[in-house]
LOVEXMI-96257 format. One record per residue (C-alpha): y, x, z; residue in one letter; residue number from 1. Coordinates in steps of 0.25 Angstrom, whole numbers, plus 5000, padded with zeros to 4 digits. Layout:
R     py     px     pz   aa     i
R      Y      X      Z    A   NUM
...
END
This chain:
R     py     px     pz   aa     i
R   5000   5000   5000    M     1
R   5014   5005   4997    T     2
R   5023   5010   5008    K     3
R   5029   4999   5016    P     4
R   5043   4995   5012    H     5
R   5053   4994   5023    E     6
R   5066   4985   5023    S     7
R   5074   4977   5033    E     8
R   5070   4963   5028    I     9
R   5058   4958   5020    V    10
R   5060   4944   5014    V    11
R   5047   4937   5010    V    12
R   5050   4927   4999    G    13
R   5060   4927   4987    A    14
R   5063   4912   4987    G    15
R   5077   4906   4990    V    16
R   5075   4908   5005    V    17
R   5070   4922   5004    G    18
R   5081   4926   4994    L    19
R   5092   4920   5001    S    20
R   5088   4927   5014    I    21
R   5086   4941   5007    A    22
R   5100   4939   5000    H    23
R   5106   4936   5013    A    24
R   5100   4947   5020    L    25
R   5103   4957   5009    A    26
R   5117   4953   5009    R    27
R   5118   4957   5024    E    28
R   5113   4971   5020    G    29
R   5098   4969   5024    R    30
R   5087   4977   5018    D    31
R   5079   4965   5011    V    32
R   5066   4965   5003    V    33
R   5061   4952   4997    I    34
R   5046   4950   4994    L    35
R   5041   4939   4985    D    36
R   5031   4940   4974    P    37
R   5038   4930   4965    E    38
R   5051   4929   4957    T    39
R   5062   4927   4968    P    40
R   5066   4912   4969    G    41
R   5055   4908   4960    S    42
R   5048   4898   4969    G    43
R   5053   4885   4976    A    44
R   5067   4892   4976    S    45
R   5067   4891   4961    F    46
R   5060   4877   4959    G    47
R   5067   4868   4968    N    48
R   5077   4857   4966    A    49
R   5089   4866   4968    G    50
R   5096   4858   4979    T    51
R   5102   4863   4991    V    52
R   5098   4851   4999    A    53
R   5106   4851   5011    D    54
R   5102   4837   5013    Y    55
R   5087   4840   5014    A    56
R   5087   4838   5029    V    57
R   5075   4829   5029    Q    58
R   5062   4836   5031    P    59
R   5050   4833   5022    V    60
R   5043   4827   5034    G    61
R   5050   4814   5039    T    62
R   5045   4801   5045    P    63
R   5046   4794   5031    S    64
R   5038   4805   5025    V    65
R   5028   4804   5036    L    66
R   5026   4789   5034    R    67
R   5023   4791   5019    N    68
R   5015   4804   5021    L    69
R   5001   4800   5016    P    70
R   5006   4793   5003    S    71
R   5016   4805   5001    L    72
R   5006   4816   5002    L    73
R   4995   4809   4994    F    74
R   5002   4802   4983    D    75
R   5002   4812   4972    R    76
R   5015   4806   4967    N    77
R   5022   4808   4980    S    78
R   5035   4817   4982    P    79
R   5027   4823   4994    L    80
R   5012   4826   4990    A    81
R   5001   4834   4994    I    82
R   4990   4841   4986    R    83
R   4977   4836   4992    R    84
R   4970   4849   4991    A    85
R   4980   4855   5001    A    86
R   4979   4844   5011    L    87
R   4969   4852   5021    P    88
R   4978   4864   5021    S    89
R   4991   4855   5023    L    90
R   4985   4847   5034    A    91
R   4992   4855   5045    P    92
R   5005   4855   5038    W    93
R   5004   4840   5036    L    94
R   5002   4837   5050    M    95
R   5014   4845   5054    R    96
R   5022   4838   5043    F    97
R   5018   4825   5049    V    98
R   5023   4829   5063    R    99
R   5036   4834   5057    Q   100
R   5038   4821   5049    S   101
R   5039   4813   5062    L   102
R   5053   4807   5066    P   103
R   5057   4817   5076    A   104
R   5052   4830   5069    A   105
R   5058   4825   5056    A   106
R   5071   4823   5062    R   107
R   5071   4836   5069    R   108
R   5067   4843   5056    N   109
R   5079   4836   5048    A   110
R   5089   4840   5059    L   111
R   5084   4855   5057    A   112
R   5085   4854   5042    L   113
R   5099   4848   5043    S   114
R   5104   4860   5051    T   115
R   5098   4870   5041    L   116
R   5103   4863   5029    L   117
R   5117   4860   5034    A   118
R   5125   4871   5025    D   119
R   5114   4873   5014    A   120
R   5123   4870   5003    A   121
R   5135   4879   5007    P   122
R   5125   4890   5010    R   123
R   5119   4889   4996    W   124
R   5133   4888   4989    R   125
R   5137   4901   4996    D   126
R   5124   4908   4992    L   127
R   5124   4903   4978    A   128
R   5139   4909   4977    S   129
R   5134   4922   4983    E   130
R   5123   4924   4973    I   131
R   5130   4919   4961    G   132
R   5123   4906   4960    G   133
R   5135   4897   4962    A   134
R   5134   4891   4948    D   135
R   5120   4885   4951    L   136
R   5125   4877   4963    M   137
R   5130   4863   4961    Q   138
R   5136   4855   4972    S   139
R   5134   4841   4967    R   140
R   5125   4836   4978    G   141
R   5111   4830   4977    C   142
R   5105   4816   4975    L   143
R   5094   4808   4981    Y   144
R   5090   4796   4971    M   145
R   5084   4783   4976    F   146
R   5077   4776   4964    E   147
R   5076   4763   4972    T   148
R   5084   4756   4982    A   149
R   5072   4757   4991    A   150
R   5072   4772   4990    G   151
R   5087   4772   4994    R   152
R   5084   4763   5006    R   153
R   5073   4772   5010    G   154
R   5082   4784   5010    A   155
R   5093   4779   5018    E   156
R   5088   4783   5032    S   157
R   5085   4797   5027    D   158
R   5099   4798   5021    L   159
R   5105   4793   5034    A   160
R   5097   4804   5042    F   161
R   5102   4815   5033    R   162
R   5116   4810   5035    R   163
R   5114   4811   5050    D   164
R   5110   4825   5048    L   165
R   5123   4828   5040    G   166
R   5118   4827   5026    V   167
R   5129   4821   5017    N   168
R   5122   4810   5008    V   169
R   5129   4798   5000    E   170
R   5121   4786   4996    L   171
R   5123   4782   4981    L   172
R   5121   4769   4974    S   173
R   5114   4769   4961    S   174
R   5128   4769   4954    A   175
R   5133   4781   4962    E   176
R   5120   4789   4959    L   177
R   5122   4787   4944    A   178
R   5137   4791   4945    A   179
R   5132   4804   4951    L   180
R   5120   4806   4942    E   181
R   5122   4797   4929    P   182
R   5108   4800   4925    A   183
R   5103   4792   4937    L   184
R   5106   4778   4934    T   185
R   5101   4765   4940    N   186
R   5094   4772   4952    I   187
R   5092   4760   4961    E   188
R   5093   4767   4974    G   189
R   5105   4776   4971    G   190
R   5105   4789   4978    G   191
R   5109   4798   4989    A   192
R   5119   4810   4987    F   193
R   5119   4823   4994    F   194
R   5133   4828   4990    P   195
R   5132   4842   4998    Q   196
R   5119   4846   4991    A   197
R   5120   4858   4981    V   198
R   5111   4861   4970    F   199
R   5108   4873   4962    M   200
R   5105   4871   4947    T   201
R   5095   4883   4945    D   202
R   5088   4887   4958    P   203
R   5081   4898   4950    G   204
R   5094   4904   4946    R   205
R   5099   4903   4960    M   206
R   5086   4911   4965    M   207
R   5089   4922   4954    A   208
R   5104   4923   4959    Y   209
R   5099   4924   4974    L   210
R   5088   4934   4970    T   211
R   5099   4943   4963    T   212
R   5108   4941   4975    A   213
R   5098   4945   4985    A   214
R   5094   4958   4977    T   215
R   5108   4962   4974    K   216
R   5111   4961   4989    S   217
R   5099   4971   4991    G   218
R   5087   4963   4994    A   219
R   5075   4969   4987    R   220
R   5065   4959   4980    L   221
R   5050   4963   4979    V   222
R   5040   4955   4971    R   223
R   5028   4955   4981    T   224
R   5021   4945   4989    R   225
R   5021   4947   5005    A   226
R   5006   4946   5009    T   227
R   5007   4948   5024    G   228
R   5016   4952   5036    F   229
R   5015   4960   5049    D   230
R   5024   4963   5060    R   231
R   5024   4978   5063    V   232
R   5033   4985   5074    N   233
R   5043   4974   5073    G   234
R   5044   4974   5058    K   235
R   5039   4965   5047    A   236
R   5028   4970   5038    H   237
R   5027   4961   5025    T   238
R   5015   4965   5017    R   239
R   5013   4964   5002    T   240
R   5002   4968   4992    A   241
R   5007   4982   4991    D   242
R   5018   4985   5002    R   243
R   5022   4981   5016    I   244
R   5037   4978   5018    Y   245
R   5042   4982   5032    V   246
R   5055   4975   5037    A   247
R   5062   4971   5050    R   248
R   5061   4957   5045    H   249
R   5052   4949   5035    M   250
R   5059   4936   5031    V   251
R   5048   4926   5027    L   252
R   5054   4917   5016    A   253
R   5042   4915   5007    A   254
R   5043   4900   5006    G   255
R   5029   4893   5005    A   256
R   5023   4907   5005    H   257
R   5028   4910   5019    S   258
R   5017   4905   5028    Q   259
R   5007   4917   5028    F   260
R   5017   4927   5031    L   261
R   5022   4919   5042    A   262
R   5008   4918   5047    K   263
R   5007   4934   5046    D   264
R   5020   4934   5055    A   265
R   5013   4926   5065    G   266
R   5019   4912   5062    D   267
R   5011   4900   5057    R   268
R   5021   4891   5050    I   269
R   5016   4878   5044    P   270
R   5021   4881   5030    L   271
R   5015   4874   5018    D   272
R   5019   4872   5004    T   273
R   5026   4861   4996    E   274
R   5024   4862   4981    R   275
R   5037   4858   4974    G   276
R   5038   4855   4959    Y   277
R   5049   4854   4949    H   278
R   5049   4850   4934    V   279
R   5061   4854   4925    E   280
R   5067   4847   4912    Y   281
R   5076   4856   4904    D   282
R   5089   4849   4899    M   283
R   5103   4854   4896    P   284
R   5109   4845   4906    T   285
R   5101   4839   4918    P   286
R   5103   4824   4920    R   287
R   5108   4826   4934    L   288
R   5119   4834   4941    S   289
R   5113   4835   4954    R   290
R   5099   4835   4960    P   291
R   5093   4821   4962    V   292
R   5081   4817   4970    C   293
R   5074   4804   4967    P   294
R   5070   4803   4982    T   295
R   5057   4795   4979    S   296
R   5052   4805   4970    R   297
R   5054   4818   4978    G   298
R   5060   4827   4968    F   299
R   5074   4831   4963    Y   300
R   5080   4830   4949    L   301
R   5088   4843   4948    C   302
R   5098   4847   4937    P   303
R   5095   4862   4935    M   304
R   5102   4870   4925    D   305
R   5096   4866   4911    G   306
R   5085   4857   4917    R   307
R   5082   4846   4927    L   308
R   5073   4850   4938    R   309
R   5064   4839   4945    V   310
R   5060   4846   4958    A   311
R   5053   4841   4970    G   312
R   5041   4834   4977    T   313
R   5033   4840   4988    V   314
R   5018   4844   4986    E   315
R   5011   4850   4998    L   316
R   5000   4859   4992    G   317
R   5001   4874   4995    G   318
R   5003   4886   4987    L   319
R   4991   4888   4978    T   320
R   4989   4875   4970    A   321
R   4994   4874   4956    P   322
R   5006   4864   4953    P   323
R   5003   4850   4953    S   324
R   5005   4844   4939    P   325
R   5006   4830   4945    H   326
R   5018   4834   4954    R   327
R   5025   4840   4941    I   328
R   5022   4827   4934    A   329
R   5027   4819   4945    R   330
R   5041   4826   4944    L   331
R   5041   4824   4929    D   332
R   5038   4809   4930    S   333
R   5048   4807   4942    G   334
R   5059   4814   4934    A   335
R   5056   4805   4922    R   336
R   5057   4793   4931    A   337
R   5072   4796   4932    I   338
R   5074   4803   4919    F   339
R   5064   4797   4909    P   340
R   5069   4805   4897    D   341
R   5067   4819   4903    L   342
R   5061   4829   4894    P   343
R   5047   4835   4897    E   344
R   5048   4845   4909    P   345
R   5052   4859   4905    S   346
R   5044   4865   4917    R   347
R   5039   4863   4930    D   348
R   5037   4871   4943    W   349
R   5030   4871   4957    M   350
R   5034   4879   4969    G   351
R   5031   4880   4984    F   352
R   5040   4875   4995    R   353
R   5037   4880   5009    P   354
R   5035   4868   5018    S   355
R   5035   4866   5033    L   356
R   5031   4853   5039    P   357
R   5044   4851   5046    C   358
R   5053   4855   5034    S   359
R   5060   4866   5042    L   360
R   5059   4880   5037    P   361
R   5055   4892   5045    V   362
R   5067   4901   5047    I   363
R   5068   4912   5058    G   364
R   5061   4923   5064    A   365
R   5046   4923   5066    S   366
R   5042   4920   5081    P   367
R   5035   4934   5080    G   368
R   5047   4942   5078    G   369
R   5059   4942   5068    N   370
R   5052   4952   5059    E   371
R   5049   4939   5052    V   372
R   5060   4929   5048    I   373
R   5055   4916   5042    Y   374
R   5062   4908   5031    A   375
R   5053   4899   5024    F   376
R   5048   4884   5024    G   377
R   5060   4878   5019    H   378
R   5053   4867   5011    G   379
R   5062   4860   5001    H   380
R   5074   4866   5005    I   381
R   5072   4881   5004    G   382
R   5083   4882   4993    L   383
R   5092   4874   5002    T   384
R   5090   4883   5014    L   385
R   5089   4897   5009    A   386
R   5103   4901   5012    P   387
R   5102   4895   5026    I   388
R   5089   4902   5029    T   389
R   5095   4915   5024    A   390
R   5106   4914   5033    A   391
R   5097   4911   5045    I   392
R   5088   4923   5042    V   393
R   5099   4933   5039    T   394
R   5105   4929   5053    D   395
R   5091   4931   5060    L   396
R   5089   4945   5054    I   397
R   5103   4949   5057    A   398
R   5102   4944   5071    G   399
R   5114   4934   5070    R   400
R   5114   4920   5076    P   401
R   5112   4910   5064    S   402
R   5122   4899   5062    S   403
R   5110   4891   5058    I   404
R   5101   4886   5069    D   405
R   5087   4889   5064    H   406
R   5078   4889   5077    I   407
R   5072   4876   5072    V   408
R   5066   4883   5060    F   409
R   5059   4894   5068    R   410
R   5045   4898   5065    A   411
R   5039   4895   5079    N   412
R   5042   4880   5078    R   413
R   5028   4877   5072    F   414
END
């Protein structure tokens, strides 16, 4: 094996969270190495809906989801589904998910998320300006669309709860929805408008800007896979196939792939994988000016540069199974229910979201010592929370008090 490589900090994972952390640390003059076998920002950080969703205060698990859980999980057409072959391995996760969906736990998780999300949009605007990506940011808000009056009535308590947590949301009639988005006419239930949400028109390009900014600040990117971890004499030893990376701190930000390294560090985190999908339709001018979520279908219609991206749904099914043609077909048919004259899909994609039963990420030092700092498990809102997570981790490593209360996100809460 090649001689060990020594640095101050090793960041495992080059998704949006890992890149944001590496960029923030390198800008402070830290000696940072990033380890990832894939192209930086090429996973869920690339394939998402592009929305900085500061309104996403509701965890996945809520009492309403719990009431409908059997039909949701075993209906192939549900926005939340499970691969039946994965059910035995998912059973412990699902039991935790059920407990976290009870009223008191769900409210507690929503309160924690609202605190973390409070300034997500301004932090992303600042980061985008800093890395040269301001042209990709759109401040036009985001829409929920209710295809039926019953769907609107069913959402009223959820929207009221979000308002109680400080989310700015406006209910729209069908005519008001069409005034904002003329392509959406005669939508019976109207919509809900989140005016403070921001949107990036090309997450892939933003990841390229972020990668360039991190490396220009001094972070070094190594295309290799972390295969194991040890603590030795107060330092973090991260193993790869041909070298050991020795550092004062290892920051674990490997998304859905983080669990085994956390276990090596002595922490059993109940992390599992949501398989997210998108389908894209190339077109010179997308039919919408902001992201729109038909709430009953569980996806977003996203006006990306030169294309319409239909992204979303949740499929619990692990890291190894191939993409589901059925899930891709459901995105296509759902999009055509709204825009019947869409062309044939130009491409499709599947990626992995790191999912915890409570929907709260793990951010902070390992209970075994701050040689290991955790920054994973962000679920649907990894893009949204990347700059905030970077600020917390940077403060931890610097030994500064953080302006963000992150104790609820500690690793020993499980």
